[in-house]
Residue frames as a rotation matrix with the C-alpha (Angstrom) as fourth column:
UNK 1
-0.569 -0.787 -0.236 87.51
-0.429 0.040 0.903 -13.77
-0.701 0.615 -0.360 111.39
UNK 2
-0.615 0.410 0.674 84.88
0.649 0.748 0.137 -16.02
-0.448 0.522 -0.726 109.82
UNK 3
0.470 0.830 -0.299 82.59
0.522 -0.535 -0.664 -13.03
-0.711 0.157 -0.685 109.34
UNK 4
0.101 -0.524 -0.846 85.36
-0.539 -0.743 0.396 -11.17
-0.836 0.416 -0.357 107.51
UNK 5
-0.856 -0.439 0.274 86.03
-0.061 0.611 0.789 -14.14
-0.514 0.659 -0.549 105.21
UNK 6
-0.235 0.850 0.471 82.34
0.855 0.411 -0.315 -14.53
-0.462 0.329 -0.824 104.43
UNK 7
0.503 0.390 -0.772 82.03
0.086 -0.911 -0.404 -10.82
-0.860 0.136 -0.491 103.71
UNK 8
-0.317 -0.709 -0.630 84.87
-0.645 -0.326 0.691 -10.97
-0.695 0.625 -0.354 101.19
UNK 9
-0.808 0.109 0.578 83.35
0.389 0.836 0.387 -14.05
-0.442 0.538 -0.718 99.60
UNK 10
0.236 0.972 0.022 80.08
0.755 -0.169 -0.634 -12.17
-0.612 0.166 -0.773 99.16
UNK 11
0.368 -0.184 -0.911 81.86
-0.351 -0.935 0.047 -9.11
-0.861 0.303 -0.409 97.78
UNK 12
-0.711 -0.700 -0.073 83.78
-0.376 0.290 0.880 -11.30
-0.594 0.653 -0.469 95.34
UNK 13
-0.505 0.612 0.609 80.62
0.710 0.696 -0.111 -13.12
-0.491 0.376 -0.786 94.27
UNK 14
0.551 0.750 -0.365 78.78
0.445 -0.635 -0.631 -9.87
-0.705 0.185 -0.684 93.60
UNK 15
0.069 -0.630 -0.774 81.81
-0.528 -0.681 0.507 -8.40
-0.847 0.373 -0.379 91.83
UNK 16
-0.857 -0.391 0.335 82.17
0.019 0.625 0.780 -11.37
-0.515 0.675 -0.528 89.46
UNK 17
-0.127 0.904 0.409 78.44
0.870 0.300 -0.392 -11.33
-0.477 0.306 -0.824 88.73
UNK 18
0.554 0.316 -0.770 78.56
0.065 -0.939 -0.338 -7.59
-0.830 0.137 -0.541 88.00
UNK 19
-0.394 -0.767 -0.507 81.48
-0.565 -0.233 0.791 -7.99
-0.725 0.598 -0.342 85.58
UNK 20
-0.723 0.222 0.654 79.60
0.511 0.809 0.291 -10.81
-0.465 0.545 -0.698 83.88
UNK 21
0.360 0.929 -0.079 76.61
0.675 -0.318 -0.666 -8.52
-0.644 0.187 -0.742 83.36
UNK 22
0.311 -0.325 -0.893 78.86
-0.425 -0.888 0.175 -5.84
-0.850 0.325 -0.414 81.86
UNK 23
-0.770 -0.638 0.009 80.44
-0.313 0.390 0.866 -8.36
-0.556 0.664 -0.500 79.49
UNK 24
-0.428 0.700 0.572 77.03
0.741 0.634 -0.222 -9.77
-0.518 0.328 -0.790 78.57
UNK 25
0.575 0.661 -0.483 75.89
0.313 -0.723 -0.616 -6.28
-0.756 0.203 -0.622 77.61
UNK 26
0.512 -0.438 -0.739 78.97
-0.660 -0.751 -0.012 -5.58
-0.550 0.494 -0.674 75.51
UNK 27
-0.052 -0.624 0.780 80.19
0.113 0.772 0.625 -8.85
-0.992 0.121 0.031 73.99
UNK 28
0.395 0.256 0.882 78.96
0.869 0.207 -0.449 -7.78
-0.298 0.944 -0.140 70.55
UNK 29
0.802 -0.145 -0.579 80.80
-0.148 -0.988 0.043 -4.47
-0.579 0.051 -0.814 70.66
UNK 30
0.845 -0.505 -0.176 83.56
-0.201 0.004 -0.979 -3.78
0.495 0.863 -0.098 68.14
UNK 31
0.088 -0.865 0.494 86.24
-0.951 -0.221 -0.218 -3.69
0.298 -0.450 -0.842 70.85
UNK 32
0.128 0.020 0.992 85.32
-0.628 0.776 0.066 -7.10
-0.768 -0.631 0.112 72.29
UNK 33
0.938 0.249 0.242 84.98
0.028 0.640 -0.768 -8.67
-0.347 0.727 0.593 68.85
UNK 34
0.610 -0.784 -0.117 88.41
-0.515 -0.280 -0.810 -7.33
0.602 0.554 -0.575 67.88
UNK 35
-0.133 -0.658 0.741 89.95
-0.986 0.164 -0.032 -8.73
-0.100 -0.735 -0.671 71.05
UNK 36
0.536 0.414 0.736 88.22
-0.363 0.900 -0.242 -12.07
-0.762 -0.137 0.633 70.47
UNK 37
0.995 -0.098 -0.014 89.70
0.024 0.375 -0.927 -12.42
0.096 0.922 0.376 67.01
UNK 38
0.294 -0.943 0.159 93.19
-0.789 -0.333 -0.517 -11.36
0.540 0.027 -0.841 68.13
UNK 39
-0.097 -0.289 0.953 93.22
-0.861 0.504 0.065 -14.03
-0.499 -0.814 -0.297 70.86
UNK 40
0.756 0.428 0.495 91.80
-0.129 0.839 -0.529 -16.68
-0.641 0.336 0.690 68.53
UNK 41
0.842 -0.485 -0.237 94.49
-0.299 -0.054 -0.953 -15.90
0.449 0.873 -0.190 65.94
UNK 42
-0.017 -0.901 0.434 97.22
-0.956 -0.113 -0.271 -16.21
0.293 -0.420 -0.859 68.57
UNK 43
-0.042 0.051 0.998 95.94
-0.694 0.717 -0.066 -19.51
-0.718 -0.696 0.005 70.03
UNK 44
0.694 0.417 0.587 95.28
0.080 0.766 -0.638 -21.17
-0.716 0.490 0.498 66.67
UNK 45
0.544 -0.548 -0.635 98.38
-0.830 -0.460 -0.314 -20.04
-0.120 0.698 -0.706 64.80
UNK 46
-0.529 -0.748 -0.402 100.17
-0.737 0.639 -0.220 -23.29
0.422 0.180 -0.889 65.63
UNK 47
0.334 0.770 0.544 98.11
-0.901 0.430 -0.056 -26.49
-0.277 -0.472 0.837 65.96
UNK 48
-0.645 -0.594 -0.480 100.20
-0.691 0.723 0.033 -29.66
0.327 0.353 -0.876 65.82
UNK 49
0.014 0.711 -0.703 98.32
-0.258 0.682 0.684 -32.95
0.966 0.172 0.193 66.05
UNK 50
-0.463 -0.265 -0.846 99.67
0.650 0.548 -0.527 -33.79
0.603 -0.794 -0.081 69.52
UNK 51
-0.993 0.090 -0.072 98.49
-0.021 -0.759 -0.651 -30.48
-0.114 -0.645 0.755 70.97
UNK 52
-0.404 0.898 -0.173 95.09
-0.767 -0.229 0.600 -30.83
0.499 0.375 0.781 69.32
UNK 53
-0.015 0.364 -0.931 94.63
0.176 0.918 0.356 -34.30
0.984 -0.159 -0.077 70.77
UNK 54
-0.771 -0.326 -0.547 95.67
0.583 -0.019 -0.812 -33.00
0.255 -0.945 0.205 74.21
UNK 55
-0.892 0.451 0.038 93.12
-0.442 -0.850 -0.287 -30.18
-0.098 -0.272 0.957 74.10
UNK 56
-0.138 0.853 -0.503 90.40
-0.550 0.356 0.755 -32.55
0.823 0.381 0.421 72.91
UNK 57
-0.248 -0.021 -0.969 91.17
0.580 0.798 -0.165 -34.79
0.776 -0.603 -0.186 75.89
UNK 58
-0.954 -0.138 -0.265 91.10
0.296 -0.559 -0.774 -31.81
-0.041 -0.818 0.574 78.26
UNK 59
-0.657 0.754 0.003 87.81
-0.730 -0.638 0.246 -30.50
0.187 0.159 0.969 76.89
UNK 60
-0.024 0.652 -0.758 86.24
-0.240 0.732 0.638 -33.98
0.970 0.198 0.139 77.05
UNK 61
-0.675 -0.300 -0.674 87.32
0.524 0.447 -0.725 -34.35
0.519 -0.842 -0.144 80.68
UNK 62
-0.903 0.379 -0.203 84.83
-0.104 -0.651 -0.752 -31.61
-0.417 -0.658 0.627 81.56
UNK 63
-0.648 0.702 -0.295 82.00
-0.369 0.049 0.928 -33.06
0.666 0.710 0.227 79.46
UNK 64
0.134 0.864 0.485 78.67
-0.880 -0.121 0.459 -34.03
0.455 -0.488 0.745 81.00
UNK 65
0.717 0.147 -0.681 79.41
0.008 0.976 0.220 -37.74
0.697 -0.163 0.698 81.51
UNK 66
-0.207 -0.903 -0.376 82.72
0.568 0.202 -0.798 -37.02
0.797 -0.378 0.471 83.24
UNK 67
-0.434 0.166 0.886 81.07
-0.609 -0.778 -0.153 -34.41
0.664 -0.606 0.439 85.47
UNK 68
0.603 0.768 0.216 78.78
-0.705 0.387 0.594 -37.09
0.372 -0.510 0.775 86.89
UNK 69
0.575 -0.486 -0.659 81.61
0.410 0.867 -0.283 -39.62
0.709 -0.107 0.697 87.15
UNK 70
-0.523 -0.783 0.336 83.69
0.127 -0.462 -0.878 -37.03
0.843 -0.417 0.341 89.03
UNK 71
-0.105 0.586 0.803 80.77
-0.863 -0.455 0.219 -36.32
0.494 -0.670 0.554 91.35
UNK 72
0.834 0.430 -0.345 80.26
-0.264 0.861 0.435 -40.04
0.485 -0.272 0.832 91.99
UNK 73
0.162 -0.867 -0.471 83.96
0.554 0.474 -0.684 -40.65
0.817 -0.150 0.557 92.71
UNK 74
-0.596 -0.361 0.717 84.11
-0.265 -0.755 -0.600 -37.62
0.758 -0.548 0.354 95.00
UNK 75
0.264 0.814 0.518 80.98
-0.838 -0.072 0.540 -38.67
0.477 -0.577 0.663 96.88
UNK 76
0.807 -0.018 -0.590 82.21
0.151 0.973 0.177 -42.23
0.571 -0.232 0.787 97.44
UNK 77
-0.205 -0.977 -0.053 85.61
0.439 -0.043 -0.898 -40.91
0.875 -0.208 0.438 98.55
UNK 78
-0.540 -0.019 0.842 84.17
-0.529 -0.770 -0.356 -38.51
0.655 -0.638 0.406 101.08
UNK 79
0.547 0.806 0.225 81.58
-0.716 0.311 0.626 -40.89
0.435 -0.503 0.747 102.50
UNK 80
0.777 -0.305 -0.550 84.15
0.369 0.929 0.006 -43.67
0.510 -0.208 0.835 102.96
UNK 81
-0.187 -0.982 0.037 87.28
0.616 -0.146 -0.774 -41.60
0.765 -0.122 0.632 103.73
UNK 82
-0.837 -0.170 0.520 85.82
-0.157 -0.836 -0.525 -38.70
0.524 -0.521 0.673 105.70
UNK 83
-0.529 0.754 -0.389 82.40
0.847 0.500 -0.181 -40.10
0.059 -0.425 -0.903 106.64
UNK 84
-0.635 0.280 -0.720 80.93
-0.011 -0.935 -0.354 -36.78
-0.773 -0.216 0.597 105.57
UNK 85
-0.182 0.681 0.710 77.75
0.926 0.362 -0.109 -36.26
-0.331 0.637 -0.696 103.56
UNK 86
0.436 0.424 -0.794 77.50
0.275 -0.903 -0.332 -32.47
-0.857 -0.073 -0.510 103.47
UNK 87
-0.385 -0.697 -0.605 80.19
-0.399 -0.465 0.790 -31.92
-0.832 0.546 -0.099 100.82
UNK 88
-0.889 0.078 0.450 78.70
0.406 0.589 0.699 -34.43
-0.211 0.805 -0.555 98.30
UNK 89
0.103 0.995 -0.020 75.23
0.914 -0.102 -0.393 -32.90
-0.393 0.022 -0.919 98.78
UNK 90
0.366 -0.022 -0.930 76.48
-0.027 -1.000 0.013 -29.34
-0.930 0.020 -0.366 98.26
UNK 91
-0.682 -0.698 -0.218 78.55
-0.275 -0.031 0.961 -30.41
-0.677 0.716 -0.171 95.24
UNK 92
-0.600 0.550 0.581 75.54
0.764 0.610 0.212 -32.16
-0.238 0.571 -0.786 93.68
UNK 93
0.480 0.797 -0.368 73.37
0.663 -0.604 -0.443 -29.04
-0.575 -0.032 -0.818 94.09
UNK 94
0.014 -0.587 -0.810 76.20
-0.279 -0.780 0.560 -26.94
-0.960 0.218 -0.174 92.64
UNK 95
-0.870 -0.359 0.338 76.42
0.172 0.421 0.891 -29.15
-0.462 0.833 -0.304 89.55
UNK 96
-0.119 0.916 0.383 72.67
0.974 0.182 -0.133 -28.96
-0.191 0.358 -0.914 88.92
UNK 97
0.567 0.364 -0.739 72.64
0.372 -0.914 -0.165 -25.20
-0.735 -0.181 -0.653 89.46
UNK 98
-0.262 -0.780 -0.568 75.67
-0.282 -0.501 0.818 -24.50
-0.923 0.375 -0.089 87.28
UNK 99
-0.851 -0.077 0.520 74.61
0.410 0.520 0.749 -26.70
-0.328 0.850 -0.411 84.38
UNK 100
0.040 0.952 0.304 70.99
0.998 -0.023 -0.059 -25.53
-0.049 0.305 -0.951 84.26
UNK 101
0.423 0.012 -0.906 72.09
0.238 -0.966 0.098 -21.96
-0.874 -0.257 -0.412 84.91
UNK 102
-0.661 -0.716 -0.222 74.29
-0.095 -0.214 0.972 -22.20
-0.744 0.664 0.073 81.82
UNK 103
-0.575 0.547 0.608 71.38
0.817 0.421 0.393 -23.53
-0.041 0.723 -0.689 79.75
UNK 104
0.445 0.802 -0.398 69.28
0.794 -0.559 -0.240 -20.59
-0.415 -0.209 -0.885 80.93
UNK 105
0.124 -0.475 -0.871 71.93
-0.065 -0.880 0.470 -17.99
-0.990 -0.002 -0.140 80.11
UNK 106
-0.854 -0.451 0.260 72.57
0.192 0.192 0.963 -19.43
-0.484 0.872 -0.077 76.66
UNK 107
-0.226 0.861 0.456 68.86
0.973 0.181 0.141 -19.27
0.039 0.475 -0.879 75.87
UNK 108
0.500 0.374 -0.782 68.79
0.505 -0.859 -0.087 -15.66
-0.704 -0.351 -0.618 77.05
UNK 109
0.028 -0.625 -0.780 71.69
-0.342 -0.739 0.580 -14.42
-0.939 0.251 -0.235 74.91
UNK 110
0.734 0.391 0.555 71.44
0.284 0.565 -0.775 -16.84
-0.616 0.727 0.304 71.95
UNK 111
0.286 -0.721 -0.631 74.91
-0.803 -0.540 0.252 -16.06
-0.522 0.435 -0.734 70.64
UNK 112
0.968 0.041 -0.247 75.94
-0.197 0.733 -0.651 -18.21
0.154 0.678 0.718 67.71
UNK 113
0.539 -0.822 0.181 79.18
0.344 0.411 0.844 -20.17
-0.769 -0.393 0.504 67.96
UNK 114
-0.171 -0.681 -0.712 82.18
-0.593 -0.506 0.626 -19.20
-0.787 0.529 -0.317 65.81
UNK 115
0.816 0.574 0.069 81.52
-0.252 0.460 -0.851 -20.29
-0.520 0.677 0.520 62.25
UNK 116
0.612 -0.682 -0.400 85.18
-0.535 0.015 -0.845 -20.74
0.582 0.731 -0.356 61.34
UNK 117
-0.281 -0.957 -0.066 88.01
-0.606 0.231 -0.761 -23.04
0.744 -0.174 -0.645 62.28
UNK 118
0.451 0.457 0.767 86.05
-0.880 0.370 0.298 -25.60
-0.148 -0.809 0.569 64.36
UNK 119
-0.565 -0.737 -0.370 88.12
-0.753 0.644 -0.133 -28.70
0.336 0.204 -0.920 65.06
UNK 120
-0.919 0.393 0.038 85.22
0.338 0.832 -0.440 -30.54
-0.205 -0.392 -0.897 66.73
UNK 121
-0.521 0.815 0.254 81.52
0.097 -0.239 0.966 -30.58
0.848 0.528 0.045 65.93
UNK 122
-0.754 0.328 -0.569 79.12
0.609 0.024 -0.793 -29.11
-0.247 -0.944 -0.217 68.49
UNK 123
-0.184 0.781 0.597 75.69
0.605 -0.388 0.695 -27.52
0.775 0.489 -0.401 68.51
UNK 124
0.400 0.471 -0.786 73.87
0.915 -0.261 0.309 -25.06
-0.060 -0.843 -0.535 70.74
UNK 125
0.891 -0.011 0.454 74.58
0.058 -0.989 -0.137 -21.48
0.451 0.148 -0.880 71.64
UNK 126
0.170 -0.985 -0.024 77.93
0.491 0.106 -0.864 -20.02
0.854 0.135 0.502 72.62
UNK 127
-0.606 -0.443 0.660 77.57
-0.172 -0.738 -0.653 -17.45
0.776 -0.509 0.371 75.43
UNK 128
0.273 -0.930 0.246 78.64
-0.951 -0.221 0.216 -18.18
-0.147 -0.293 -0.945 78.12
UNK 129
-0.280 -0.483 -0.830 80.85
-0.598 0.764 -0.243 -21.23
0.751 0.428 -0.502 77.67
UNK 130
0.774 0.631 0.044 79.34
-0.460 0.513 0.725 -24.19
0.435 -0.581 0.688 79.49
UNK 131
0.477 -0.681 -0.556 82.70
0.601 0.714 -0.359 -25.92
0.641 -0.163 0.750 79.90
UNK 132
-0.529 -0.700 0.481 84.25
0.142 -0.631 -0.763 -22.78
0.837 -0.335 0.432 81.41
UNK 133
-0.001 0.628 0.778 81.28
-0.790 -0.478 0.385 -22.24
0.613 -0.614 0.496 83.71
UNK 134
0.890 0.325 -0.319 81.23
-0.123 0.847 0.518 -25.87
0.439 -0.422 0.793 84.87
UNK 135
0.162 -0.911 -0.379 85.00
0.628 0.391 -0.673 -26.01
0.761 -0.129 0.635 85.38
UNK 136
-0.618 -0.394 0.680 85.02
-0.170 -0.777 -0.605 -22.82
0.768 -0.490 0.413 87.48
UNK 137
0.049 0.754 0.655 81.84
-0.901 -0.249 0.354 -23.58
0.430 -0.608 0.667 89.43
UNK 138
0.906 0.414 -0.090 81.57
-0.355 0.857 0.373 -27.34
0.231 -0.306 0.923 89.86
UNK 139
0.505 -0.776 -0.377 85.20
0.585 0.630 -0.512 -28.44
0.635 0.038 0.772 89.51
UNK 140
-0.269 -0.564 0.781 86.33
-0.238 -0.747 -0.621 -25.35
0.933 -0.352 0.067 91.41
UNK 141
0.364 0.492 0.791 84.16
-0.893 -0.058 0.447 -26.40
0.266 -0.869 0.418 94.35
UNK 142
0.941 -0.068 -0.332 85.40
0.093 0.994 0.059 -29.99
0.326 -0.086 0.942 94.09
UNK 143
0.031 -0.999 -0.009 89.02
0.467 0.023 -0.884 -28.84
0.884 0.024 0.467 94.33
UNK 144
-0.155 -0.014 0.988 88.07
-0.651 -0.750 -0.113 -26.52
0.743 -0.661 0.107 97.21
UNK 145
0.786 0.519 0.334 86.60
-0.596 0.497 0.631 -29.42
0.161 -0.695 0.700 99.20
UNK 146
0.707 -0.603 -0.370 89.67
0.493 0.795 -0.353 -31.55
0.507 0.067 0.859 98.55
UNK 147
-0.150 -0.848 0.509 92.00
0.139 -0.528 -0.838 -28.72
0.979 -0.054 0.197 99.61
UNK 148
-0.015 0.175 0.984 90.30
-0.822 -0.563 0.088 -27.89
0.569 -0.808 0.152 102.91
UNK 149
0.884 0.406 0.233 90.25
-0.466 0.719 0.515 -31.55
0.041 -0.564 0.825 103.92
UNK 150
0.455 -0.823 -0.340 94.01
0.595 0.565 -0.572 -32.09
0.663 0.058 0.746 103.79
UNK 151
0.807 -0.095 -0.583 96.17
0.531 -0.316 0.786 -31.02
-0.259 -0.944 -0.205 106.71
UNK 152
-0.131 -0.985 -0.109 99.47
0.777 -0.170 0.606 -30.10
-0.616 -0.006 0.788 105.10
UNK 153
0.308 0.227 -0.924 99.80
-0.133 -0.951 -0.278 -26.58
-0.942 0.208 -0.263 103.70
UNK 154
-0.643 -0.631 -0.433 101.91
-0.521 -0.053 0.852 -27.69
-0.561 0.774 -0.295 100.74
UNK 155
-0.776 0.423 0.467 99.22
0.567 0.792 0.225 -30.23
-0.275 0.440 -0.855 99.77
UNK 156
0.257 0.897 -0.359 96.52
0.589 -0.440 -0.678 -27.56
-0.766 -0.037 -0.641 99.88
UNK 157
0.086 -0.309 -0.947 98.60
-0.498 -0.837 0.228 -25.27
-0.863 0.452 -0.226 97.71
UNK 158
-0.894 -0.439 0.095 99.31
-0.171 0.528 0.832 -28.07
-0.415 0.727 -0.547 95.27
UNK 159
-0.367 0.848 0.382 95.62
0.837 0.480 -0.262 -28.92
-0.406 0.224 -0.886 94.94
UNK 160
0.434 0.525 -0.732 94.77
0.224 -0.850 -0.477 -25.23
-0.873 0.043 -0.486 94.47
UNK 161
-0.293 -0.650 -0.702 97.49
-0.594 -0.451 0.666 -24.83
-0.749 0.612 -0.253 91.81
UNK 162
-0.943 -0.052 0.330 96.51
0.179 0.756 0.629 -27.97
-0.282 0.652 -0.704 89.91
UNK 163
-0.073 0.995 0.066 92.83
0.816 0.098 -0.570 -27.06
-0.574 0.012 -0.819 90.12
UNK 164
0.339 0.143 -0.930 93.46
-0.160 -0.965 -0.207 -23.54
-0.927 0.219 -0.304 88.81
UNK 165
-0.658 -0.660 -0.363 95.61
-0.508 0.034 0.860 -24.90
-0.555 0.751 -0.358 85.97
UNK 166
-0.742 0.437 0.508 92.95
0.575 0.804 0.149 -27.42
-0.344 0.403 -0.848 85.02
UNK 167
0.286 0.901 -0.326 90.19
0.583 -0.434 -0.687 -24.78
-0.760 0.007 -0.649 84.95
UNK 168
0.088 -0.347 -0.934 92.36
-0.505 -0.824 0.258 -22.50
-0.859 0.448 -0.248 82.80
UNK 169
-0.867 -0.497 0.022 93.21
-0.258 0.487 0.835 -25.29
-0.426 0.718 -0.550 80.35
UNK 170
-0.329 0.837 0.438 89.56
0.780 0.502 -0.373 -26.25
-0.532 0.219 -0.818 79.94
UNK 171
0.519 0.524 -0.676 88.78
0.138 -0.831 -0.539 -22.66
-0.844 0.186 -0.503 78.98
UNK 172
-0.225 -0.710 -0.667 91.73
-0.672 -0.383 0.634 -22.46
-0.706 0.591 -0.391 76.58
UNK 173
-0.795 -0.081 0.602 90.71
0.241 0.868 0.435 -25.75
-0.557 0.490 -0.670 74.97
UNK 174
0.203 0.964 0.171 87.35
0.669 -0.009 -0.744 -24.30
-0.715 0.265 -0.647 73.96
UNK 175
0.562 -0.094 -0.822 89.02
-0.442 -0.874 -0.201 -21.40
-0.700 0.476 -0.533 72.15
UNK 176
-0.503 -0.862 -0.055 91.74
-0.569 0.283 0.772 -23.57
-0.650 0.420 -0.633 70.60
UNK 177
-0.669 0.284 0.687 89.17
0.481 0.870 0.108 -26.02
-0.568 0.403 -0.718 69.23
UNK 178
-0.980 0.171 0.099 87.20
-0.031 -0.628 0.778 -23.17
0.195 0.759 0.621 67.67
UNK 179
-0.329 0.917 -0.226 83.89
0.753 0.399 0.523 -23.74
0.570 0.002 -0.822 69.48
UNK 180
0.586 0.508 -0.631 83.90
0.786 -0.544 0.293 -20.57
-0.194 -0.668 -0.719 71.61
UNK 181
0.418 -0.426 0.802 85.00
0.097 -0.857 -0.505 -16.96
0.903 0.289 -0.318 71.46
UNK 182
-0.628 -0.709 -0.320 87.36
0.448 0.008 -0.894 -15.88
0.637 -0.705 0.313 74.26
UNK 183
-0.671 0.438 0.599 84.61
-0.645 -0.743 -0.179 -13.62
0.366 -0.506 0.781 75.60
UNK 184
0.425 0.795 -0.432 82.40
-0.446 0.599 0.664 -16.73
0.788 -0.089 0.610 75.95
UNK 185
0.094 -0.503 -0.859 85.07
0.577 0.731 -0.365 -18.39
0.811 -0.461 0.359 78.07
UNK 186
-0.880 -0.401 0.256 85.68
0.074 -0.647 -0.759 -15.31
0.470 -0.648 0.599 80.23
UNK 187
-0.209 0.896 0.392 81.93
-0.828 -0.375 0.417 -15.01
0.520 -0.237 0.820 80.77
UNK 188
0.504 0.361 -0.785 81.79
-0.029 0.915 0.402 -18.68
0.863 -0.179 0.472 81.75
UNK 189
-0.418 -0.741 -0.526 84.59
0.615 0.196 -0.764 -18.19
0.669 -0.643 0.373 84.27
UNK 190
-0.833 0.127 0.539 82.83
-0.366 -0.856 -0.365 -15.14
0.415 -0.502 0.759 85.72
UNK 191
0.185 0.982 0.048 79.45
-0.781 0.117 0.614 -16.85
0.597 -0.151 0.788 86.05
UNK 192
0.467 -0.068 -0.881 80.98
0.262 0.963 0.064 -20.09
0.844 -0.261 0.468 87.34
UNK 193
-0.619 -0.777 -0.113 83.26
0.396 -0.184 -0.900 -18.21
0.678 -0.602 0.422 89.72
UNK 194
-0.526 0.505 0.684 80.35
-0.721 -0.691 -0.044 -16.30
0.451 -0.517 0.728 91.23
UNK 195
0.601 0.743 -0.296 78.49
-0.497 0.637 0.590 -19.58
0.626 -0.207 0.751 91.78
UNK 196
0.024 -0.691 -0.722 81.63
0.462 0.648 -0.605 -21.11
0.887 -0.319 0.335 93.29
UNK 197
-0.868 -0.368 0.334 81.84
-0.067 -0.579 -0.812 -18.32
0.492 -0.727 0.478 95.89
UNK 198
-0.059 0.936 0.348 78.09
-0.868 -0.220 0.446 -18.58
0.494 -0.276 0.825 96.54
UNK 199
0.666 0.357 -0.654 78.31
-0.117 0.917 0.381 -22.28
0.736 -0.177 0.653 97.29
UNK 200
-0.416 -0.825 -0.383 81.38
0.447 0.181 -0.876 -21.82
0.792 -0.536 0.294 99.48
UNK 201
-0.722 0.237 0.651 79.40
-0.577 -0.725 -0.376 -19.30
0.383 -0.647 0.660 101.54
UNK 202
0.359 0.932 -0.042 76.39
-0.787 0.327 0.523 -21.64
0.502 -0.155 0.851 101.73
UNK 203
0.319 -0.332 -0.888 78.66
0.269 0.930 -0.251 -24.53
0.909 -0.159 0.386 102.72
UNK 204
-0.753 -0.657 0.040 80.30
0.185 -0.270 -0.945 -22.52
0.632 -0.704 0.324 105.50
UNK 205
-0.387 0.712 0.585 76.88
-0.867 -0.498 0.032 -21.46
0.314 -0.495 0.810 106.78
UNK 206
0.575 0.608 -0.548 75.71
-0.431 0.794 0.429 -25.08
0.695 -0.011 0.719 106.75
UNK 207
-0.153 -0.729 -0.667 78.83
0.432 0.558 -0.708 -26.17
0.889 -0.397 0.229 108.66
UNK 208
-0.865 -0.161 0.475 78.19
-0.275 -0.640 -0.718 -23.47
0.419 -0.752 0.509 111.26
UNK 209
0.041 0.969 0.244 74.52
-0.918 -0.060 0.391 -24.43
0.394 -0.240 0.887 111.63
UNK 210
0.551 0.120 -0.826 75.34
-0.021 0.991 0.130 -28.13
0.834 -0.054 0.549 112.03
UNK 211
-0.516 -0.807 -0.286 78.10
0.368 0.092 -0.925 -27.32
0.773 -0.583 0.249 114.54
UNK 212
-0.694 0.311 0.649 75.71
-0.629 -0.701 -0.336 -25.11
0.351 -0.642 0.682 116.52
UNK 213
0.405 0.901 -0.153 73.03
-0.729 0.420 0.541 -27.80
0.552 -0.108 0.827 116.61
UNK 214
0.288 -0.378 -0.880 75.48
0.332 0.901 -0.279 -30.43
0.898 -0.212 0.385 117.81
UNK 215
-0.749 -0.629 0.211 76.81
0.082 -0.403 -0.912 -28.09
0.658 -0.665 0.353 120.46
UNK 216
-0.468 0.665 0.583 73.34
-0.865 -0.480 -0.147 -27.49
0.182 -0.572 0.799 121.83
């Protein structure tokens, strides 16, 4: 059964990476640009102050400083609560890989950010969205570790639902605030999602290796 699960994780990882490549090759096409502007128009048609403040808070929750604070809190929790070190180590490597991977991809594609309707000031390139990539990769793995370490099924489902909602809202916040095109966010989710599946596979392999060594 474990082999089947790992196979599907690998297939999913490769599939997400392949779709990312396709989007990266075509994000400047007329069809994608038209879709980008339609979605932006729909999300920014109504922007009351309360909603804007909420989306600013959501987008800031996935900023660099809060990533490290989340990693620190998670690590302390797992070392004290579970007496486990593997999850914090894997999560730390995931954060480094995802963040620097995003820097690399942005330097490769050098897409300029939207030049209209920005509600917050930000520099750098646009494709893929760093917030979307970090939320899907790093925070996705964090929620995964929390979910698999609770016993009750309803609690696992709740963590999965809240985690998915959070990741989605982070992506939406980047479009709403005018700092990313929707295709940037989708690309970030695809790249981050492929890294999420990769690190889940690596984690499961590490668990198996450690279990095998202890058994012998």
